[in-house]
PLY file of the C-alpha trace (Angstrom):
ply
format ascii 1.0
element vertex 88
property float x
property float y
property float z
element edge 87
property int vertex1
property int vertex2
end_header
-82.65 -12.00 -6.97
-82.25 -15.08 -9.18
-81.20 -14.64 -12.81
-80.46 -17.29 -15.43
-77.12 -17.46 -17.21
-78.55 -16.52 -20.61
-80.49 -13.58 -19.17
-77.40 -12.40 -17.29
-75.24 -12.67 -20.40
-77.73 -10.77 -22.55
-78.27 -7.97 -20.02
-74.99 -7.96 -18.10
-74.72 -4.16 -17.83
-78.27 -3.92 -16.48
-77.64 -6.52 -13.77
-74.25 -5.07 -12.83
-75.94 -1.68 -12.35
-78.34 -3.36 -9.93
-75.44 -4.94 -8.05
-73.76 -1.51 -7.84
-76.93 -0.28 -6.13
-76.57 -2.97 -3.46
-78.55 -5.94 -4.78
-77.23 -9.50 -4.60
-77.72 -11.74 -7.63
-78.11 -15.50 -7.57
-76.97 -16.90 -10.92
-79.00 -19.97 -11.85
-78.59 -22.82 -14.30
-81.68 -24.91 -14.97
-83.29 -23.47 -11.84
-80.37 -24.27 -9.51
-78.21 -21.55 -7.99
-74.61 -21.95 -9.12
-73.07 -18.59 -8.11
-73.70 -15.30 -6.40
-72.72 -11.81 -7.52
-72.38 -9.39 -4.60
-71.50 -5.69 -4.40
-67.77 -5.09 -4.00
-68.32 -3.38 -0.64
-68.24 -6.70 1.15
-70.20 -7.23 4.30
-67.90 -8.46 7.12
-69.99 -11.63 7.53
-69.38 -12.56 3.87
-65.64 -12.13 4.33
-65.72 -14.36 7.41
-67.63 -17.06 5.53
-65.23 -16.93 2.58
-62.27 -17.20 4.97
-63.78 -20.29 6.64
-64.34 -21.99 3.28
-60.81 -21.15 2.09
-59.33 -22.60 5.29
-61.41 -25.79 4.83
-63.23 -25.09 8.09
-66.59 -24.85 6.34
-68.20 -26.21 3.19
-71.34 -24.96 1.53
-72.71 -26.34 -1.70
-75.72 -24.06 -1.95
-78.17 -26.23 -0.03
-79.77 -25.84 3.35
-77.23 -26.26 6.17
-77.52 -29.64 7.89
-76.04 -28.56 11.19
-73.11 -29.84 13.15
-72.21 -33.47 13.58
-70.56 -32.57 16.91
-73.59 -32.27 19.14
-73.17 -30.64 22.53
-74.40 -32.57 25.56
-76.35 -30.40 27.96
-78.45 -31.07 31.03
-82.07 -30.07 31.34
-85.06 -30.07 29.03
-84.56 -30.64 25.33
-84.61 -27.40 23.37
-87.61 -28.61 21.36
-89.70 -28.82 24.55
-88.60 -25.36 25.66
-89.62 -23.92 22.29
-93.03 -25.64 22.44
-93.61 -24.31 25.97
-92.66 -20.77 24.89
-95.14 -20.90 22.01
-98.05 -21.55 24.39
0 1
1 2
2 3
3 4
4 5
5 6
6 7
7 8
8 9
9 10
10 11
11 12
12 13
13 14
14 15
15 16
16 17
17 18
18 19
19 20
20 21
21 22
22 23
23 24
24 25
25 26
26 27
27 28
28 29
29 30
30 31
31 32
32 33
33 34
34 35
35 36
36 37
37 38
38 39
39 40
40 41
41 42
42 43
43 44
44 45
45 46
46 47
47 48
48 49
49 50
50 51
51 52
52 53
53 54
54 55
55 56
56 57
57 58
58 59
59 60
60 61
61 62
62 63
63 64
64 65
65 66
66 67
67 68
68 69
69 70
70 71
71 72
72 73
73 74
74 75
75 76
76 77
77 78
78 79
79 80
80 81
81 82
82 83
83 84
84 85
85 86
86 87
């Protein structure tokens, strides 16, 4: 759930109660997400992502992932054609 900085500051206890109940908060500034507040019972996937960022193996600046620059070379039909065929 997105929440602006001012709103979060003014109603911090309210939003922390929601986080305690399991909700994730996206803190926004001028409509852009700048931080996340997650429950302290971390999900293993979050811990793995944090570890990758700390070890400089991954970088995420809040945008949509662009994918890998190391493309695998495989034989056969392109994946896009397989997906189109499966949709028919």
